[in-house]
N, C-alpha and C positions, 0 to 999 in steps of 0.2 A: 504494500500500500504506500502511496506517495503522500507527501504533505500538501498543504494548501497551494493553490496556483495563484501566482501574482497576475491578476487580470489586467494590470497596466501595460503588460507587454503583448496583449492579444487584441486583434480585431476579430469581431464575431460576424460570421456570415451564415445565412440560413437560406436554403433552397426549397421551393415548392416545385416539384417535378410532375409534369404530365407528358403525355406522348406528343402533344402539339405545342406546349408552351412551358418554359421554365421561368420562374420569377425568383430573383435573388435580392435579399436585403443585406446590407453591409453596414456595420457600425464599428467605429474606431473608439479608443479610449477618449473620454472627454467630449464626445460628440453628443449633440442634443437630440438628433433624430437620425434614423438610418437612411442611407441612400438605397433606392430601389430601382432595379432594372429588369426588364423582360427580355427573353431570348426565345427564338424558335426552339422547340424540343430537340435535343441532341446537338446544340450549337456549342460544343465543348471549347473550341478555339476562342470564340467570343467571350464565353464565361471566364475562362482562365485569364484572358487578356484584360477583361474588365476588373476582375479581382486583383490582378497585379497592379493595375493603374490605381485602384482605390487604396491599396496598401501603400504604394509609393507616395501618393499624395498625403496620406496620413503620417508617414514617416517624416516627410519634409516638414509638415506642420508641427509635429511633436519633437522633431530633432533627435529621434532615436529609432533603432530597428524594431520592427513589429512582426509578430507571427499571426497567422490566420487560423481560427478554429471554424470549421465548416460543419454544419449539421444539416441533415436532410433525411427524408423518409427512405427506408430501404425497400423501395417498391420497384416498379418497372425499370427505371433507369438507374436506380441507386446502386445496384450490385456492380455493374460494369463501370459506373462513374467512380466508385471507390478505387478500383484498380487504376484508372486513368490519373487520378489526382494524387499520385504518390510523389508530391513535390515538397515534402517536408512539413506539410500541414497536418494537424491533428484532425482526424475524421471521426465524426460521431453520427453514424446512421441511427435514425430513430425508428422505432416500431410504431406502426399505425395504431391509434387508439381503437379499441373494440367496444 
């Protein structure tokens, strides 16, 4: 078991995945509200590029390196997306509520 996580070093991103549309919300430390962007379902290059841009902007604003924590439902696209996003981010697939 690990100790507490210093959340000041993390940006949080959340994905809503469907076959036709992905919606991503991104929040950096000290931000008042998340940035939200929609992508066509399966647009991994656009998603990764947007997340990298958001992180870079946040790092410049805060003057320090940041990591991204990404959570999403482990449904239709979630399983292969987890394999694709092995970029050093912590991945937290979420189970759908029943």
